[in-house]
C-alpha positions in Angstrom: 58.9 38.3 -17.4 59.1 38.1 -13.6 55.8 39.7 -13.3 54.2 37.1 -15.5 56.0 34.1 -13.6 54.8 35.5 -10.2 51.1 36.1 -11.5 51.4 32.6 -13.0 52.8 30.8 -9.8 50.2 32.8 -7.7 47.2 31.5 -10.0 48.5 27.9 -9.8 48.8 28.0 -5.9 45.4 29.4 -5.6 43.6 26.6 -8.2 45.4 24.3 -5.9 44.1 25.8 -2.4 40.6 26.0 -3.9 38.4 23.1 -3.2 37.5 20.9 -6.0 34.3 20.5 -7.6 32.9 17.1 -7.3 32.5 15.2 -10.5 28.6 15.4 -11.6 26.8 11.9 -11.6 26.9 9.7 -14.7 24.1 8.0 -16.3 24.1 4.6 -15.7 21.1 3.0 -16.9 17.4 3.8 -18.1 14.2 2.0 -19.1 10.3 2.8 -19.7 6.8 1.4 -18.9 4.6 2.1 -21.9 1.8 5.0 -21.7 -0.9 2.9 -23.0 -1.1 0.1 -20.3 -3.6 -0.5 -17.5 -2.6 0.2 -13.6 -3.4 -2.5 -11.2 -6.6 -0.6 -9.6 -9.2 -2.7 -11.2 -11.2 0.2 -12.1 -13.1 -1.0 -15.2 -15.3 2.0 -16.1 -14.7 5.2 -18.4 -13.8 8.7 -17.0 -15.6 11.7 -18.4 -13.2 12.1 -21.0 -13.8 8.4 -22.3 -10.5 7.3 -21.2 -10.0 4.2 -18.9 -10.1 5.2 -15.4 -7.1 2.5 -14.8 -5.1 4.0 -17.3 -1.5 4.1 -16.4 0.8 7.4 -16.8 1.8 10.5 -15.2 4.2 8.1 -13.0 7.2 10.5 -12.6 5.1 13.5 -10.9 6.6 12.1 -8.0 9.0 9.2 -7.0 10.0 7.8 -3.7 12.3 4.9 -2.9 10.7 2.4 -0.5 14.0 0.2 0.1 15.8 -2.4 -2.1 14.3 -2.1 -5.7 11.0 -0.8 -4.6 9.9 2.7 -5.6 6.4 4.3 -5.3 5.7 6.0 -8.6 3.3 9.0 -8.0 0.6 10.1 -11.0 -0.6 13.7 -10.6 -4.5 14.6 -11.0 -5.2 12.3 -13.9 -5.1 12.8 -17.7 -6.4 16.2 -18.7 -4.0 16.9 -21.7 -6.7 16.0 -24.4 -10.0 18.4 -24.6 -12.8 16.8 -23.8 -15.1 19.7 -23.9 -15.1 20.8 -20.1 -12.8 24.1 -20.3 -14.7 25.2 -17.0 -12.6 22.0 -15.5 -9.7 22.4 -17.1 -10.6 19.2 -18.6 -9.8 17.1 -15.5 -11.7 14.1 -14.7 -13.0 12.0 -11.9 -9.5 10.4 -11.8 -9.0 8.6 -8.3 -5.7 9.7 -6.6 -3.4 6.9 -6.6 0.0 5.7 -6.2 2.1 3.0 -8.4 4.2 0.6 -6.5 7.0 -0.8 -9.0 10.1 -2.6 -9.1 13.1 -0.8 -10.6 15.3 -3.5 -11.4 19.2 -3.0 -12.5 21.0 -5.7 -14.4 24.5 -5.3 -15.1 25.6 -5.2 -19.0 28.3 -7.0 -20.7 31.7 -5.0 -20.9 31.8 -2.5 -23.7 27.8 -1.6 -23.5 26.8 2.0 -23.9 25.5 2.0 -20.1 26.9 -0.1 -17.6 23.1 -1.4 -16.4 19.7 -1.9 -17.9 16.9 -0.8 -15.9 13.8 -2.8 -15.8 10.5 -1.2 -14.5 8.0 -3.5 -13.3 4.5 -2.7 -12.0 3.7 -4.1 -8.8 0.5 -2.4 -7.2 -1.8 0.2 -7.4 -3.1 1.9 -4.2 -6.1 4.0 -4.4 -6.0 7.4 -1.9 -9.2 7.8 0.1 -10.6 9.5 3.4 -12.7 7.9 6.0 -14.4 11.4 6.5 -16.9 13.0 4.3 -15.2 15.2 1.4 -16.6 17.9 -0.6 -17.3 17.1 -4.0 -18.7 19.0 -6.9 -21.7 17.5 -9.0 -19.9 14.2 -9.5 -17.8 12.0 -7.4 -15.5 8.7 -8.3 -16.1 5.2 -6.6 -14.8 2.0 -7.3 -17.7 1.0 -9.6 -17.8 4.2 -11.4 -18.7 8.0 -11.5 -21.9 8.7 -9.7 -24.0 12.3 -8.5 -22.1 13.0 -5.6 -25.3 13.2 -3.6 -25.4 9.4 -3.7 -22.1 9.5 -1.8 -23.0 8.4 1.7 -21.4 9.8 4.7 -19.0 7.7 6.5 -18.4 5.5 3.4 -14.8 5.3 1.8 -14.4 8.7 0.0 -11.8 8.7 -3.0 -9.7 11.7 -3.7 -10.2 13.2 -7.1 -8.4 14.9 -9.6 -11.6 16.8 -10.6 -11.2 20.4 -10.2 -14.6 21.2 -9.2 -14.5 19.1 -5.8 -14.0 21.6 -3.3 -16.2 23.7 -0.9 -16.4 27.5 -0.8 -13.9 29.4 1.7 -9.9 28.8 1.6 -8.4 26.5 -0.9 -6.5 24.7 2.2 -9.6 23.1 3.4 -8.4 19.3 4.1 -12.3 18.3 3.5 -11.7 19.4 0.0 -11.7 16.0 -2.5 -9.8 17.5 -5.2 -6.1 16.5 -5.2 -3.2 16.9 -7.7 -0.3 15.0 -6.1 3.1 15.9 -7.1 5.3 14.7 -4.3 5.7 11.3 -2.5 7.9 10.0 0.4 7.9 7.0 2.5 8.3 7.1 6.4 10.9 5.3 8.0 8.9 2.7 9.6 7.5 2.0 5.8 4.1 2.0 6.8 2.7 5.5 5.6 3.5 7.8 2.9 3.6 11.6 2.9 2.2 13.3 -0.5 2.1 17.0 -1.4 -0.3 18.6 -3.6 -0.8 21.7 -5.8 -4.8 22.1 -5.3 -4.6 23.2 -1.6 -1.9 23.2 -1.4 -1.5 20.3 1.0 0.6 17.8 2.7 -1.3 14.6 3.6 -0.1 11.3 5.4 -1.5 8.1 4.1 -1.6 4.6 5.2 0.7 2.9 2.7 -1.2 -0.4 2.8 -4.9 0.8 2.4 -4.3 4.6 1.1 -6.5 5.9 3.7 -5.6 9.4 5.0 -4.2 9.5 8.5 -3.3 12.9 9.0 -3.2 16.6 7.5 -0.3 18.9 8.0 -1.7 22.3 8.3 0.6 24.8 6.0 0.5 28.6 6.3 -2.6 30.5 5.4 -0.6 32.7 3.3 -0.1 29.7 0.9 -4.1 29.4 0.2 -6.1 31.2 -2.0 -9.5 32.7 -1.0 -11.4 32.7 -4.5 -11.5 29.1 -5.5 -12.6 28.3 -8.7 -12.4 25.0 -10.9 -10.7 26.9 -13.8 -6.9 27.8 -13.1 -7.0 30.9 -14.9 -10.0 32.2 -13.1 -8.2 31.5 -9.7 -5.3 33.3 -10.7 -7.1 36.2 -11.9 -9.2 36.4 -8.9 -6.5 36.1 -6.3 -3.5 38.5 -5.2 -2.2 36.3 -2.5 -1.5 32.5 -2.2 0.0 29.7 -4.5 -0.8 30.2 -8.1 -2.9 27.8 -9.7 -1.2 24.5 -10.9 2.3 25.6 -9.3 1.5 24.4 -5.4 3.2 22.4 -3.4 5.1 20.4 -6.1 8.1 19.0 -4.4 8.4 16.8 -1.3 11.7 15.8 0.8 12.2 13.7 3.8 15.2 14.1 6.2 17.3 10.7 6.4 16.0 10.0 10.2 12.4 10.7 9.0 11.8 13.2 11.4 11.3 16.3 8.9 9.4 17.2 5.8 10.3 19.9 3.1 7.9 21.2 0.7 8.4 23.4 -1.9 6.0 25.5 -4.2 6.5 25.4 -8.0 6.4 29.0 -8.5 6.7 32.0 -6.1 3.5 32.7 -4.5 1.3 35.4 -5.7 2.7 38.0 -3.1 6.1 37.1 -3.9 5.8 37.7 -7.8 3.8 34.7 -9.1 4.6 32.5 -12.1 7.9 33.7 -13.5 9.1 35.2 -10.2 12.3 34.4 -8.6 11.9 33.6 -5.2 10.2 30.4 -4.3 9.3 29.3 -0.6 10.4 25.9 1.1 8.4 24.8 4.0 10.1 22.8 6.8 7.7 20.7 8.6 8.4 18.9 12.1 6.7 15.5 11.6 6.0 15.2 15.5 4.7 18.4 15.9 3.5 19.6 12.5 5.3 22.9 13.4 6.5 24.8 10.0 9.2 27.3 9.3 9.9 28.7 5.7 12.9 29.7 3.7 13.6 31.4 0.3 15.4 29.9 -2.6 16.4 31.9 -5.7 15.3 29.8 -8.7 17.4 31.8 -11.3 19.6 30.1 -13.5 22.0 32.1 -15.9 19.6 35.3 -15.1 16.3 33.5 -16.0 13.8 32.1 -13.5 12.7 28.7 -13.7 10.1 26.5 -11.6 11.2 24.1 -9.1 9.8 20.6 -9.7 11.1 18.2 -6.9 13.0 18.4 -3.3 15.4 15.8 -2.2 17.1 15.5 1.1 21.0 14.6 1.1 20.8 15.0 4.8 19.0 17.2 7.3 20.2 20.6 5.8 21.3 20.0 2.3 18.6 19.4 -0.3 18.6 18.7 -4.0 16.5 21.0 -6.2 15.0 20.0 -9.5 14.9 23.0 -11.7 13.8 22.9 -15.2 12.0 24.6 -18.3 9.0 22.9 -19.7 10.4 21.9 -22.8 11.4 19.0 -24.8 9.4 15.7 -25.6 5.6 16.0 -25.3 6.0 19.9 -25.8 6.7 19.6 -29.2 9.9 21.8 -28.6 13.5 21.2 -27.4 14.5 20.8 -23.9 17.0 23.8 -22.8 17.5 23.8 -19.0 17.3 20.5 -16.9 19.4 20.7 -13.8 19.7 19.4 -10.1 20.8 22.2 -7.9 22.4 21.7 -4.4 21.1 23.8 -1.6 22.4 24.3 2.1 20.1 25.6 4.8 22.5 26.1 7.4 22.2 29.4 8.7 19.6 30.4 6.3 17.1 33.3 7.1 13.8 32.2 8.4 11.2 34.1 6.2 7.8 33.3 7.6 7.6 36.9 8.5 8.4 38.3 5.2 5.0 39.2 3.4 6.8 39.7 -0.1 10.4 38.0 -0.7 11.0 40.7 -3.2 11.5 43.4 -0.5 14.0 41.1 1.0 16.0 39.2 -1.6 19.2 38.8 0.4 17.4 36.2 2.4 17.1 33.8 -0.6 19.5 30.7 -0.7 21.8 30.5 -3.8 22.2 26.9 -4.9 25.3 25.1 -6.4 24.8 23.1 -9.6 24.6 19.4 -8.7 23.8 17.8 -11.9 23.2 19.3 -15.7 20.6 16.7 -16.6 20.3 17.7 -20.4 24.0 17.6 -20.6 24.2 14.2 -19.4 21.4 12.9 -21.4 22.8 14.6 -24.7 26.2 12.7 -23.8 24.2 9.5 -23.8 22.8 10.2 -27.2 19.3 11.7 -26.5 18.7 14.7 -28.4 16.9 17.8 -26.8 13.7 16.8 -28.9 13.6 13.5 -27.1 14.3 14.5 -23.5 11.0 14.7 -21.9 9.6 18.1 -21.1 8.0 17.1 -17.6 11.0 15.6 -15.4 9.5 15.9 -12.1 10.2 13.1 -9.9 13.7 12.2 -8.0 14.7 9.4 -5.6 17.8 8.0 -4.2 18.2 4.3 -4.4 20.4 1.6 -3.2 24.3 1.8 -4.1 25.6 -0.2 -6.9 29.0 -1.1 -8.3 30.4 0.8 -11.2 33.9 0.0 -12.6 34.6 -1.6 -9.6 33.7 1.5 -7.5 30.7 1.6 -4.8 28.6 4.4 -5.9 25.3 6.2 -4.8 22.1 6.1 -7.0 19.6 8.5 -8.0 16.6 7.8 -10.1 14.9 10.3 -12.5 11.4 10.2 -13.7 8.8 11.9 -16.1 5.5 13.2 -16.1 4.1 11.9 -19.4 0.6 13.4 -18.9 -0.8 9.9 -19.4 0.4 10.0 -23.3 1.6 6.9 -25.1 2.9 9.0 -28.0 4.0 12.4 -28.8 5.6 14.5 -31.6 8.9 15.3 -31.2 10.5 18.7 -32.4 11.1 18.5 -35.9 9.4 15.3 -36.5 6.2 14.4 -38.1 5.2 11.3 -36.9 4.6 10.2 -33.1 7.0 8.7 -31.2 6.7 6.6 -27.9 6.3 8.9 -24.8 6.0 6.4 -22.0 6.8 6.6 -18.2 10.6 7.1 -18.3 13.2 6.3 -15.6 16.9 7.2 -15.7 19.4 6.2 -13.2 22.6 8.2 -12.3 25.6 7.4 -10.3 27.7 9.6 -7.8 30.2 9.9 -5.3 29.9 12.0 -2.0 28.3 12.4 1.1 24.8 10.8 1.6 22.9 9.6 4.6 20.5 7.3 2.9 17.0 7.0 4.6 16.6 3.8 6.5 12.9 2.3 5.8 12.2 -0.7 7.8 8.8 -2.3 7.0 7.2 -3.6 3.8 3.5 -3.0 4.1 0.6 -5.5 3.7 -1.4 -5.6 0.7 -4.0 -2.9 -0.1 -7.5 -3.2 1.0 -8.5 -3.3 -2.4 -6.0 -6.1 -3.2 -7.4 -8.0 -0.4 -11.0 -7.5 -1.7 -9.9 -8.6 -5.0 -8.2 -11.9 -3.4 -11.1 -12.2 -1.5 -13.3 -12.3 -4.5 -10.8 -14.8 -5.9 -11.1 -17.0 -3.3 -15.1 -17.1 -3.0 -15.1 -17.8 -7.1 -12.5 -20.7 -6.2 -14.5 -22.2 -3.5 -17.8 -21.8 -5.6 -16.2 -23.9 -8.5 -15.0 -26.7 -6.0 -18.4 -26.9 -4.6 -20.1 -27.1 -7.9 -17.9 -30.2 -9.0 
């Protein structure tokens, strides 16, 4: 009896002495934009697949806070979920790379509502991404007026980045002159005037002027991330290389430190030399914005003994990061979501692994994270079944603080890549359900140094061009009276 009491008292004291685990973020609002709308690019022609060049979709591939209720939503390389008869191109098209500016407005709900807030997304602008220098295209190139023979694109003209997989030259995949771009991560500079975008094709990390969409800088990634045998077919690239990023699993995530001085890039799956897709150790690249210098860290991506792909990075401060880990199951995949989690990692004291050729040989260098949010459980608690949780939850961003039950709390926004599909058939269903660009907002307490974004850019050149044309038309109408 005395032994039992002593053991019980000791266990209680240990429990009191152990640090309490912070409460997980709670869902406070959600909203969506239809997957069948047009964006504001003004592009009025059809892609090779027959779909509209201004189709709105995929907006959750990346999500960045830009101050206030303004966010930048990033679609990936464009609509290629439907077969249009180009397997050698992985059904990709000459979709011009772009980012969308959206307002994600929170409105407080009446007491007793299911959620404290209603989230209303509103599309504000579309900015097309381009280069002032000549880019390497395949047979076709995209312009403002349509898709043309690439030989007709004049040197020195505005060259648009494209999702079409054959827009590259021979050599390493990290050639910054390649036109193909599969954007997956986006962050805003502290002065608000530029954006950083990460890509899966190269992989690349580029800096673009936020107002014009023109590339202003390339950050050179380690050559070990490149593949030497480049192909327009992802399967051919995988089979033809034993080192470098796995096709369609390149620089998926991007974070920026609150002071704006450091970027953190993240490959979706381990490099081929680290085990490839399904492997356990992903590489995080730390980039000094001022100098471009890089360093690398390893992350153990296992959850309950199974390796998962990493979809996004978000910086709590200059050393703690949030990693989005998920399966590919759920709405849009015709299956049921099983694992969707945010994991917190700390780079303090972590081993620098640039000199390790194969992370499997030194697994002890990998950082192990702790759970920050079980997304699936939180959405289930809000009445969203596993079959209706989006398969591709990929974009995360912090936002402004809000009041929840009289308490000031931080916000975290989560978005999905809907593959440009307006509808999808959920698991167990026979009829398609709405599958738009979904946004979820969570609130949490804890230490957070939010990024101080100072400026709002001028309208894009394309928006100014449209405004100029409208003014010309107005003047012409006035003169004809």
